[in-house]
MOPAC internal coordinates of N, CA, C and O (Angstrom, degrees):
PM7 1SCF
backbone

  N    0.0000 0     0.00 0     0.00 0    0    0    0
  C    1.4475 1     0.00 0     0.00 0    1    0    0
  C    1.5337 1   109.03 1     0.00 0    2    1    0
  O    1.2310 1   120.75 1   -49.54 1    3    2    1
  N    1.3103 1   116.18 1   130.46 1    3    2    1
  C    1.4555 1   123.83 1  -178.12 1    5    3    2
  C    1.5299 1   110.82 1   -77.23 1    6    5    3
  O    1.2310 1   120.48 1   -22.04 1    7    6    5
  N    1.3162 1   116.68 1   157.96 1    7    6    5
  C    1.4564 1   121.45 1   178.83 1    9    7    6
  C    1.5301 1   110.93 1   -62.55 1   10    9    7
  O    1.2310 1   120.55 1   141.75 1   11   10    9
  N    1.3206 1   116.55 1   -38.25 1   11   10    9
  C    1.4663 1   119.83 1   177.98 1   13   11   10
  C    1.5296 1   110.85 1   -62.79 1   14   13   11
  O    1.2310 1   120.37 1   140.39 1   15   14   13
  N    1.3248 1   116.90 1   -39.61 1   15   14   13
  C    1.4648 1   120.31 1   178.38 1   17   15   14
  C    1.5232 1   111.29 1   -65.81 1   18   17   15
  O    1.2310 1   120.36 1   140.90 1   19   18   17
  N    1.3187 1   116.91 1   -39.10 1   19   18   17
  C    1.4618 1   120.13 1   177.83 1   21   19   18
  C    1.5168 1   111.44 1   -64.80 1   22   21   19
  O    1.2310 1   120.92 1   139.38 1   23   22   21
  N    1.3196 1   115.84 1   -40.62 1   23   22   21
  C    1.4601 1   119.05 1   178.02 1   25   23   22
  C    1.5226 1   111.62 1   -66.10 1   26   25   23
  O    1.2310 1   120.26 1   143.60 1   27   26   25
  N    1.3375 1   117.11 1   -36.40 1   27   26   25
  C    1.4664 1   120.20 1   177.26 1   29   27   26
  C    1.5191 1   111.05 1   -65.71 1   30   29   27
  O    1.2310 1   120.02 1   144.57 1   31   30   29
  N    1.3308 1   117.57 1   -35.43 1   31   30   29
  C    1.4536 1   120.74 1   177.61 1   33   31   30
  C    1.5250 1   111.46 1   -68.97 1   34   33   31
  O    1.2310 1   120.61 1   141.83 1   35   34   33
  N    1.3362 1   116.44 1   -38.17 1   35   34   33
  C    1.4583 1   120.08 1  -179.97 1   37   35   34
  C    1.5285 1   112.57 1   -73.93 1   38   37   35
  O    1.2310 1   120.70 1   141.09 1   39   38   37
  N    1.3357 1   116.26 1   -38.91 1   39   38   37
  C    1.4648 1   121.58 1  -177.41 1   41   39   38
  C    1.5283 1   109.24 1  -126.49 1   42   41   39
  O    1.2310 1   119.64 1   -98.46 1   43   42   41
  N    1.3243 1   118.30 1    81.54 1   43   42   41
  C    1.4700 1   119.57 1  -175.71 1   45   43   42
  C    1.5290 1   113.53 1   -69.53 1   46   45   43
  O    1.2310 1   119.71 1   155.42 1   47   46   45
  N    1.3444 1   118.16 1   -24.58 1   47   46   45
  C    1.4632 1   119.92 1  -176.63 1   49   47   46
  C    1.5265 1   112.90 1   -85.94 1   50   49   47
  O    1.2310 1   120.08 1   167.04 1   51   50   49
  N    1.3267 1   117.45 1   -12.96 1   51   50   49
  C    1.4660 1   120.93 1  -176.18 1   53   51   50
  C    1.5253 1   110.50 1   -78.57 1   54   53   51
  O    1.2310 1   121.41 1   -45.81 1   55   54   53
  N    1.3536 1   114.91 1   134.19 1   55   54   53
  C    1.4630 1   119.69 1   173.31 1   57   55   54
  C    1.5292 1   107.70 1  -114.25 1   58   57   55
  O    1.2310 1   119.36 1   -56.29 1   59   58   57
  N    1.3199 1   118.83 1   123.71 1   59   58   57
  C    1.4702 1   120.86 1  -177.58 1   61   59   58
  C    1.5319 1   111.28 1   -67.88 1   62   61   59
  O    1.2310 1   121.11 1   -37.54 1   63   62   61
  N    1.3463 1   115.48 1   142.46 1   63   62   61
  C    1.4538 1   121.07 1   178.20 1   65   63   62
  C    1.5284 1   108.58 1   -85.22 1   66   65   63
  O    1.2310 1   120.39 1   -37.07 1   67   66   65
  N    1.3318 1   116.87 1   142.93 1   67   66   65
  C    1.4717 1   118.01 1   178.60 1   69   67   66
  C    1.5201 1   110.36 1   -68.56 1   70   69   67
  O    1.2310 1   121.02 1   -37.42 1   71   70   69
  N    1.3375 1   115.65 1   142.58 1   71   70   69
  C    1.4585 1   121.41 1  -179.06 1   73   71   70
  C    1.5170 1   109.40 1   -82.05 1   74   73   71
  O    1.2310 1   120.90 1   -37.43 1   75   74   73
  N    1.3472 1   115.89 1   142.57 1   75   74   73
  C    1.4582 1   120.76 1   177.49 1   77   75   74
  C    1.5183 1   109.02 1   -83.85 1   78   77   75
  O    1.2310 1   120.88 1   -37.74 1   79   78   77
  N    1.3130 1   115.93 1   142.26 1   79   78   77
  C    1.4585 1   120.06 1   177.54 1   81   79   78
  C    1.5136 1   109.46 1  -106.94 1   82   81   79
  O    1.2310 1   120.47 1   -17.79 1   83   82   81
  N    1.3305 1   116.72 1   162.21 1   83   82   81
  C    1.4608 1   121.71 1  -179.65 1   85   83   82
  C    1.5239 1   111.90 1   -69.30 1   86   85   83
  O    1.2310 1   119.92 1   155.88 1   87   86   85
  N    1.3272 1   117.75 1   -24.12 1   87   86   85
  C    1.4482 1   120.76 1  -179.08 1   89   87   86
  C    1.5176 1   111.60 1   -66.23 1   90   89   87
  O    1.2310 1   120.04 1   146.10 1   91   90   89
  N    1.3422 1   117.53 1   -33.90 1   91   90   89
  C    1.4546 1   119.51 1  -179.92 1   93   91   90
  C    1.5164 1   111.26 1   -68.12 1   94   93   91
  O    1.2310 1   119.63 1   148.42 1   95   94   93
  N    1.3426 1   118.31 1   -31.58 1   95   94   93
  C    1.4601 1   120.39 1   178.45 1   97   95   94
  C    1.5286 1   110.77 1   -70.45 1   98   97   95
  O    1.2310 1   119.79 1   146.85 1   99   98   97
  N    1.3283 1   118.00 1   -33.15 1   99   98   97
  C    1.4549 1   120.63 1   178.68 1  101   99   98
  C    1.5235 1   111.28 1   -70.37 1  102  101   99
  O    1.2310 1   119.97 1   148.07 1  103  102  101
  N    1.3361 1   117.67 1   -31.93 1  103  102  101
  C    1.4465 1   120.86 1  -178.93 1  105  103  102
  C    1.5165 1   111.60 1   -73.91 1  106  105  103
  O    1.2310 1   119.57 1   159.74 1  107  106  105
  N    1.3387 1   118.42 1   -20.26 1  107  106  105
  C    1.4486 1   120.65 1  -177.47 1  109  107  106
  C    1.5227 1   112.28 1   -79.22 1  110  109  107
  O    1.2310 1   119.52 1   171.05 1  111  110  109
  N    1.3294 1   118.52 1    -8.95 1  111  110  109
  C    1.4648 1   121.05 1   178.93 1  113  111  110
  C    1.5221 1   108.73 1   -74.00 1  114  113  111
  O    1.2310 1   121.26 1   -47.18 1  115  114  113
  N    1.3340 1   115.19 1   132.82 1  115  114  113
  C    1.4567 1   120.61 1  -177.54 1  117  115  114
  C    1.5100 1   110.57 1   -74.52 1  118  117  115
  O    1.2310 1   120.24 1   -53.95 1  119  118  117
  N    1.3227 1   117.14 1   126.05 1  119  118  117
  C    1.4595 1   121.93 1   178.57 1  121  119  118
  C    1.5221 1   109.15 1   -92.46 1  122  121  119
  O    1.2310 1   120.22 1   -31.94 1  123  122  121
  N    1.3171 1   117.18 1   148.06 1  123  122  121
  C    1.4550 1   121.62 1  -175.31 1  125  123  122
  C    1.5122 1   110.56 1  -122.56 1  126  125  123
  O    1.2310 1   121.22 1   -13.84 1  127  126  125
  N    1.3387 1   115.27 1   166.16 1  127  126  125
  C    1.4569 1   120.72 1   179.54 1  129  127  126
  C    1.5261 1   111.94 1   -84.93 1  130  129  127
  O    1.2310 1   120.03 1   141.29 1  131  130  129
  N    1.3416 1   117.54 1   -38.71 1  131  130  129
  C    1.4654 1   121.31 1   179.92 1  133  131  130
  C    1.5228 1   109.66 1   -73.10 1  134  133  131
  O    1.2310 1   120.19 1   -35.86 1  135  134  133
  N    1.3279 1   117.24 1   144.14 1  135  134  133
  C    1.4716 1   118.81 1  -178.85 1  137  135  134
  C    1.5277 1   112.44 1   -74.01 1  138  137  135
  O    1.2310 1   121.08 1   -28.40 1  139  138  137
  N    1.3267 1   115.54 1   151.60 1  139  138  137
  C    1.4549 1   122.14 1   172.20 1  141  139  138
  C    1.5239 1   106.86 1   -83.68 1  142  141  139
  O    1.2310 1   120.63 1   -47.86 1  143  142  141
  N    1.3338 1   116.40 1   132.14 1  143  142  141
  C    1.4596 1   121.13 1  -178.00 1  145  143  142
  C    1.5211 1   109.94 1   -87.38 1  146  145  143
  O    1.2310 1   120.76 1   -48.96 1  147  146  145
  N    1.3182 1   116.15 1   131.04 1  147  146  145
  C    1.4608 1   122.69 1  -179.65 1  149  147  146
  C    1.5235 1   107.91 1  -115.05 1  150  149  147
  O    1.2310 1   120.67 1   -70.94 1  151  150  149
  N    1.3506 1   116.32 1   109.06 1  151  150  149
  C    1.4608 1   121.90 1  -175.95 1  153  151  150
  C    1.5230 1   111.00 1  -111.26 1  154  153  151
  O    1.2310 1   121.92 1   -21.42 1  155  154  153
  N    1.3242 1   113.94 1   158.58 1  155  154  153
  C    1.4662 1   121.95 1   174.72 1  157  155  154
  C    1.5153 1   108.17 1  -121.45 1  158  157  155
  O    1.2310 1   120.40 1   -49.62 1  159  158  157
  N    1.3325 1   116.83 1   130.38 1  159  158  157
  C    1.4598 1   121.43 1   177.21 1  161  159  158
  C    1.5171 1   109.16 1  -139.66 1  162  161  159
  O    1.2310 1   121.61 1   -13.59 1  163  162  161
  N    1.3261 1   114.52 1   166.41 1  163  162  161
  C    1.4578 1   120.37 1   171.03 1  165  163  162
  C    1.5169 1   107.16 1  -120.58 1  166  165  163
  O    1.2310 1   121.15 1   -51.98 1  167  166  165
  N    1.3140 1   115.40 1   128.02 1  167  166  165
  C    1.4571 1   121.01 1   176.17 1  169  167  166
  C    1.5210 1   107.63 1  -123.52 1  170  169  167
  O    1.2310 1   121.01 1   -56.63 1  171  170  169
  N    1.3213 1   115.67 1   123.37 1  171  170  169
  C    1.4648 1   122.36 1  -177.13 1  173  171  170
  C    1.5257 1   111.22 1    55.75 1  174  173  171
  O    1.2310 1   120.63 1  -145.05 1  175  174  173
  N    1.3331 1   116.40 1    34.95 1  175  174  173
  C    1.4510 1   121.55 1   176.79 1  177  175  174
  C    1.5132 1   115.11 1    82.37 1  178  177  175
  O    1.2310 1   120.08 1   179.91 1  179  178  177
  N    1.3348 1   117.45 1    -0.09 1  179  178  177
  C    1.4658 1   120.29 1  -178.22 1  181  179  178
  C    1.5281 1   109.61 1  -111.28 1  182  181  179
  O    1.2310 1   120.19 1   -40.52 1  183  182  181
  N    1.3463 1   117.23 1   139.48 1  183  182  181
  C    1.4614 1   119.89 1  -177.79 1  185  183  182
  C    1.5285 1   111.94 1   -77.35 1  186  185  183
  O    1.2310 1   121.01 1   -38.18 1  187  186  185
  N    1.3366 1   115.68 1   141.82 1  187  186  185
  C    1.4650 1   121.63 1   174.08 1  189  187  186
  C    1.5159 1   109.00 1  -137.64 1  190  189  187
  O    1.2310 1   120.88 1   -23.85 1  191  190  189
  N    1.3159 1   115.93 1   156.15 1  191  190  189
  C    1.4486 1   123.10 1   175.56 1  193  191  190
  C    1.5211 1   107.37 1  -115.19 1  194  193  191
  O    1.2310 1   120.22 1   -49.11 1  195  194  193
  N    1.3223 1   117.18 1   130.89 1  195  194  193
  C    1.4597 1   122.09 1  -177.45 1  197  195  194
  C    1.5245 1   108.97 1  -116.94 1  198  197  195
  O    1.2310 1   120.72 1   -49.41 1  199  198  197
  N    1.3312 1   116.23 1   130.59 1  199  198  197
  C    1.4582 1   122.64 1   175.16 1  201  199  198
  C    1.5225 1   107.87 1  -112.86 1  202  201  199
  O    1.2310 1   120.40 1   -51.86 1  203  202  201
  N    1.3314 1   116.85 1   128.14 1  203  202  201
  C    1.4605 1   120.31 1   179.02 1  205  203  202
  C    1.5211 1   109.29 1  -149.01 1  206  205  203
  O    1.2310 1   121.27 1   -12.85 1  207  206  205
  N    1.3266 1   115.18 1   167.15 1  207  206  205
  C    1.4549 1   120.44 1   178.19 1  209  207  206
  C    1.5081 1   113.80 1   102.57 1  210  209  207
  O    1.2310 1   119.32 1  -168.11 1  211  210  209
  N    1.3339 1   118.91 1    11.89 1  211  210  209
  C    1.4602 1   121.52 1   178.35 1  213  211  210
  C    1.5192 1   108.67 1   -81.94 1  214  213  211
  O    1.2310 1   119.87 1   -49.21 1  215  214  213
  N    1.3274 1   117.85 1   130.79 1  215  214  213
  C    1.4604 1   121.29 1  -175.71 1  217  215  214
  C    1.5159 1   113.42 1  -106.05 1  218  217  215
  O    1.2310 1   119.61 1  -176.15 1  219  218  217
  N    1.3161 1   118.35 1     3.85 1  219  218  217
  C    1.4616 1   121.45 1  -179.58 1  221  219  218
  C    1.5150 1   111.93 1   -85.46 1  222  221  219
  O    1.2310 1   120.79 1    18.55 1  223  222  221
  N    1.3270 1   116.10 1  -161.45 1  223  222  221
  C    1.4613 1   121.57 1  -179.91 1  225  223  222
  C    1.5262 1   110.36 1   -70.77 1  226  225  223
  O    1.2310 1   121.04 1   -33.32 1  227  226  225
  N    1.3257 1   115.62 1   146.68 1  227  226  225
  C    1.4628 1   119.51 1  -178.05 1  229  227  226
  C    1.5261 1   111.38 1   -68.90 1  230  229  227
  O    1.2310 1   119.88 1   152.78 1  231  230  229
  N    1.3526 1   117.83 1   -27.22 1  231  230  229
  C    1.4673 1   120.21 1   177.24 1  233  231  230
  C    1.5253 1   110.85 1   -64.55 1  234  233  231
  O    1.2310 1   120.68 1   141.69 1  235  234  233
  N    1.3439 1   116.31 1   -38.31 1  235  234  233
  C    1.4682 1   119.88 1   177.55 1  237  235  234
  C    1.5249 1   110.73 1   -66.61 1  238  237  235
  O    1.2310 1   120.62 1   142.15 1  239  238  237
  N    1.3246 1   116.41 1   -37.85 1  239  238  237
  C    1.4628 1   120.08 1  -179.84 1  241  239  238
  C    1.5266 1   110.27 1   -68.90 1  242  241  239
  O    1.2310 1   120.13 1   143.66 1  243  242  241
  N    1.3402 1   117.36 1   -36.34 1  243  242  241
  C    1.4634 1   121.19 1   176.16 1  245  243  242
  C    1.5271 1   110.33 1   -64.97 1  246  245  243
  O    1.2310 1   120.97 1   139.83 1  247  246  245
  N    1.3414 1   115.76 1   -40.17 1  247  246  245
  C    1.4591 1   120.37 1   178.79 1  249  247  246
  C    1.5283 1   110.44 1   -64.57 1  250  249  247
  O    1.2310 1   120.84 1   140.73 1  251  250  249
  N    1.3250 1   115.99 1   -39.27 1  251  250  249
  C    1.4600 1   121.13 1   177.29 1  253  251  250
  C    1.5260 1   110.83 1   -65.87 1  254  253  251
  O    1.2310 1   120.34 1   140.50 1  255  254  253
  N    1.3399 1   116.95 1   -39.50 1  255  254  253
  C    1.4693 1   120.84 1   178.58 1  257  255  254
  C    1.5231 1   110.60 1   -62.96 1  258  257  255
  O    1.2310 1   120.40 1   136.79 1  259  258  257
  N    1.3160 1   116.83 1   -43.21 1  259  258  257
  C    1.4634 1   120.19 1   179.81 1  261  259  258
  C    1.5260 1   110.64 1   -64.69 1  262  261  259
  O    1.2310 1   120.57 1   140.18 1  263  262  261
  N    1.3213 1   116.51 1   -39.82 1  263  262  261
  C    1.4609 1   120.05 1   179.55 1  265  263  262
  C    1.5290 1   111.26 1   -64.40 1  266  265  263
  O    1.2310 1   120.19 1   137.98 1  267  266  265
  N    1.3254 1   117.24 1   -42.02 1  267  266  265
  C    1.4683 1   120.64 1   179.21 1  269  267  266
  C    1.5204 1   110.48 1   -65.55 1  270  269  267
  O    1.2310 1   120.30 1   136.60 1  271  270  269
  N    1.3346 1   117.03 1   -43.40 1  271  270  269
  C    1.4604 1   120.33 1  -178.21 1  273  271  270
  C    1.5241 1   111.53 1   -65.05 1  274  273  271
  O    1.2310 1   119.65 1   140.47 1  275  274  273
  N    1.3289 1   118.28 1   -39.53 1  275  274  273
  C    1.4652 1   119.75 1   179.88 1  277  275  274
  C    1.5238 1   111.14 1   -73.70 1  278  277  275
  O    1.2310 1   119.95 1   146.12 1  279  278  277
  N    1.3316 1   117.71 1   -33.88 1  279  278  277
  C    1.4613 1   119.86 1   178.90 1  281  279  278
  C    1.5267 1   111.07 1   -66.64 1  282  281  279
  O    1.2310 1   120.44 1   137.70 1  283  282  281
  N    1.3251 1   116.76 1   -42.30 1  283  282  281
  C    1.4625 1   120.62 1  -178.24 1  285  283  282
  C    1.5216 1   113.20 1   -88.34 1  286  285  283
  O    1.2310 1   119.83 1   169.88 1  287  286  285
  N    1.3247 1   117.93 1   -10.12 1  287  286  285
  C    1.4739 1   123.46 1  -177.57 1  289  287  286
  C    1.5281 1   111.44 1    56.85 1  290  289  287
  O    1.2310 1   121.09 1  -130.63 1  291  290  289
  N    1.3227 1   115.52 1    49.37 1  291  290  289
  C    1.4555 1   121.44 1   178.64 1  293  291  290
  C    1.5185 1   109.30 1  -129.92 1  294  293  291
  O    1.2310 1   121.01 1   -10.93 1  295  294  293
  N    1.3190 1   115.68 1   169.07 1  295  294  293
  C    1.4539 1   121.45 1   176.40 1  297  295  294
  C    1.5066 1   110.48 1   -90.70 1  298  297  295
  O    1.2310 1   121.68 1   -13.19 1  299  298  297
  N    1.3192 1   114.38 1   166.81 1  299  298  297
  C    1.4449 1   119.31 1   178.68 1  301  299  298
  C    1.5137 1   110.13 1   174.11 1  302  301  299
  O    1.2310 1   120.95 1     2.78 1  303  302  301
  N    1.3309 1   115.79 1  -177.22 1  303  302  301
  C    1.4486 1   120.10 1  -179.70 1  305  303  302
  C    1.5189 1   110.24 1  -151.14 1  306  305  303
  O    1.2310 1   121.49 1    -8.89 1  307  306  305
  N    1.3240 1   114.75 1   171.11 1  307  306  305
  C    1.4557 1   122.57 1   177.53 1  309  307  306
  C    1.5163 1   106.97 1  -125.60 1  310  309  307
  O    1.2310 1   120.23 1   -69.55 1  311  310  309
  N    1.3440 1   117.17 1   110.45 1  311  310  309
  C    1.4635 1   121.75 1  -179.01 1  313  311  310
  C    1.5168 1   109.71 1  -139.15 1  314  313  311
  O    1.2310 1   120.61 1   -41.63 1  315  314  313
  N    1.3199 1   116.45 1   138.37 1  315  314  313
  C    1.4657 1   123.34 1   173.37 1  317  315  314
  C    1.5320 1   112.20 1    50.81 1  318  317  315
  O    1.2310 1   120.27 1  -133.54 1  319  318  317
  N    1.3250 1   117.09 1    46.46 1  319  318  317
  C    1.4681 1   123.49 1  -178.87 1  321  319  318
  C    1.5249 1   112.42 1    56.76 1  322  321  319
  O    1.2310 1   120.54 1  -145.18 1  323  322  321
  N    1.3274 1   116.56 1    34.82 1  323  322  321
  C    1.4617 1   122.99 1   175.58 1  325  323  322
  C    1.5187 1   108.22 1  -132.96 1  326  325  323
  O    1.2310 1   120.91 1   -37.31 1  327  326  325
  N    1.3317 1   115.86 1   142.69 1  327  326  325
  C    1.4584 1   121.22 1   172.24 1  329  327  326
  C    1.5224 1   106.99 1  -100.10 1  330  329  327
  O    1.2310 1   120.44 1   -54.23 1  331  330  329
  N    1.3272 1   116.77 1   125.77 1  331  330  329
  C    1.4538 1   121.96 1   179.42 1  333  331  330
  C    1.5255 1   107.64 1  -113.23 1  334  333  331
  O    1.2310 1   120.40 1   -63.11 1  335  334  333
  N    1.3286 1   116.84 1   116.89 1  335  334  333
  C    1.4585 1   123.31 1  -178.99 1  337  335  334
  C    1.5290 1   108.18 1  -110.15 1  338  337  335
  O    1.2310 1   120.59 1   -46.55 1  339  338  337
  N    1.3212 1   116.48 1   133.45 1  339  338  337
  C    1.4626 1   120.79 1   179.74 1  341  339  338
  C    1.5207 1   109.63 1   -75.95 1  342  341  339
  O    1.2310 1   120.54 1   -56.41 1  343  342  341
  N    1.3183 1   116.57 1   123.59 1  343  342  341
  C    1.4577 1   121.99 1   178.50 1  345  343  342
  C    1.5128 1   111.62 1   106.28 1  346  345  343
  O    1.2310 1   120.87 1   -12.08 1  347  346  345
  N    1.3299 1   115.95 1   167.92 1  347  346  345
  C    1.4629 1   122.55 1   179.34 1  349  347  346
  C    1.5214 1   108.68 1   -95.91 1  350  349  347
  O    1.2310 1   120.60 1   -87.94 1  351  350  349
  N    1.3189 1   116.46 1    92.06 1  351  350  349
  C    1.4671 1   122.34 1  -178.73 1  353  351  350
  C    1.5234 1   110.74 1  -121.06 1  354  353  351
  O    1.2310 1   119.95 1  -145.41 1  355  354  353
  N    1.3305 1   117.70 1    34.59 1  355  354  353
  C    1.4629 1   120.72 1  -175.46 1  357  355  354
  C    1.5239 1   112.45 1   -58.47 1  358  357  355
  O    1.2310 1   120.30 1   133.21 1  359  358  357
  N    1.3305 1   117.03 1   -46.79 1  359  358  357
  C    1.4642 1   119.64 1  -176.45 1  361  359  358
  C    1.5193 1   111.52 1   -65.40 1  362  361  359
  O    1.2310 1   120.11 1   136.14 1  363  362  361
  N    1.3342 1   117.40 1   -43.86 1  363  362  361
  C    1.4614 1   120.84 1  -179.36 1  365  363  362
  C    1.5212 1   111.51 1   -66.93 1  366  365  363
  O    1.2310 1   120.50 1   139.28 1  367  366  365
  N    1.3305 1   116.64 1   -40.72 1  367  366  365
  C    1.4682 1   120.30 1   179.92 1  369  367  366
  C    1.5242 1   110.23 1   -66.44 1  370  369  367
  O    1.2310 1   120.65 1   140.14 1  371  370  369
  N    1.3212 1   116.36 1   -39.86 1  371  370  369
  C    1.4668 1   119.32 1   179.40 1  373  371  370
  C    1.5215 1   111.49 1   -63.82 1  374  373  371
  O    1.2310 1   119.64 1   141.07 1  375  374  373
  N    1.3351 1   118.29 1   -38.93 1  375  374  373
  C    1.4671 1   119.48 1   177.78 1  377  375  374
  C    1.5243 1   111.18 1   -69.02 1  378  377  375
  O    1.2310 1   119.96 1   143.11 1  379  378  377
  N    1.3442 1   117.69 1   -36.89 1  379  378  377
  C    1.4690 1   120.66 1   177.68 1  381  379  378
  C    1.5233 1   110.24 1   -62.71 1  382  381  379
  O    1.2310 1   120.36 1   134.49 1  383  382  381
  N    1.3357 1   116.91 1   -45.51 1  383  382  381
  C    1.4624 1   120.78 1  -178.71 1  385  383  382
  C    1.5224 1   111.95 1   -68.69 1  386  385  383
  O    1.2310 1   120.18 1   143.64 1  387  386  385
  N    1.3419 1   117.26 1   -36.36 1  387  386  385
  C    1.4621 1   119.66 1   177.54 1  389  387  386
  C    1.5260 1   111.00 1   -66.93 1  390  389  387
  O    1.2310 1   119.95 1   144.25 1  391  390  389
  N    1.3296 1   117.70 1   -35.75 1  391  390  389
  C    1.4604 1   120.57 1   176.66 1  393  391  390
  C    1.5201 1   111.73 1   -65.44 1  394  393  391
  O    1.2310 1   120.51 1   149.38 1  395  394  393
  N    1.3358 1   116.62 1   -30.62 1  395  394  393
  C    1.4580 1   120.89 1   178.43 1  397  395  394
  C    1.5233 1   112.09 1   -80.29 1  398  397  395
  O    1.2310 1   120.01 1   167.43 1  399  398  397
  N    1.3371 1   117.59 1   -12.57 1  399  398  397
  C    1.4636 1   121.24 1   176.95 1  401  399  398
  C    1.5114 1   114.60 1   105.60 1  402  401  399
  O    1.2310 1   119.30 1  -171.24 1  403  402  401
  N    1.3114 1   118.94 1     8.76 1  403  402  401
  C    1.4594 1   121.99 1   179.76 1  405  403  402
  C    1.5245 1   110.88 1   -85.63 1  406  405  403
  O    1.2310 1   121.03 1   -27.67 1  407  406  405
  N    1.3320 1   115.64 1   152.33 1  407  406  405
  C    1.4563 1   121.47 1   168.53 1  409  407  406
  C    1.5254 1   106.84 1   -89.75 1  410  409  407
  O    1.2310 1   120.54 1   -49.64 1  411  410  409
  N    1.3258 1   116.58 1   130.36 1  411  410  409
  C    1.4523 1   120.76 1  -176.15 1  413  411  410
  C    1.5313 1   108.25 1  -126.05 1  414  413  411
  O    1.2310 1   121.00 1   -42.48 1  415  414  413
  N    1.3373 1   115.69 1   137.52 1  415  414  413
  C    1.4510 1   121.24 1   177.78 1  417  415  414
  C    1.5253 1   109.01 1  -122.81 1  418  417  415
  O    1.2310 1   120.85 1   -51.56 1  419  418  417
  N    1.3138 1   115.97 1   128.44 1  419  418  417
  C    1.4616 1   121.31 1   179.71 1  421  419  418
  C    1.5238 1   108.69 1   -86.20 1  422  421  419
  O    1.2310 1   120.64 1   -52.07 1  423  422  421
  N    1.3369 1   116.38 1   127.93 1  423  422  421
  C    1.4559 1   121.51 1  -177.57 1  425  423  422
  C    1.5099 1   108.50 1  -116.69 1  426  425  423
  O    1.2310 1   120.18 1   -52.80 1  427  426  425
  N    1.3256 1   117.27 1   127.20 1  427  426  425
  C    1.4536 1   122.60 1   178.25 1  429  427  426
  C    1.5084 1   112.78 1    77.72 1  430  429  427
  O    1.2310 1   120.43 1   -36.09 1  431  430  429
  N    1.2967 1   116.78 1   143.91 1  431  430  429
  C    1.4628 1   123.89 1   175.57 1  433  431  430
  C    1.4579 1   114.01 1    60.88 1  434  433  431
  O    1.2310 1   120.10 1   180.00 1  435  434  433

């Protein structure tokens, strides 16, 4: 007898709620027609990658920043409608954004 069957026997009136998946949260991000600009800069001698040009809600952009930072396992921040990622990860970030359906334009270098 499965655990689900035992729970159904104990609680016959309970109906389980469907679990949310991470894919549904990615689909809720608003996609835009204009490309997101991916820049490379050095600040205080250290390389950073800057993403800007998103025209949707700032909450969606924050969610996108968190997803990029956890995928690459790097630090970063969200300031003034820009995502700042520590290190030169332009190629990896561009592939992540293209997989999500964004248009990305590489600026400089």
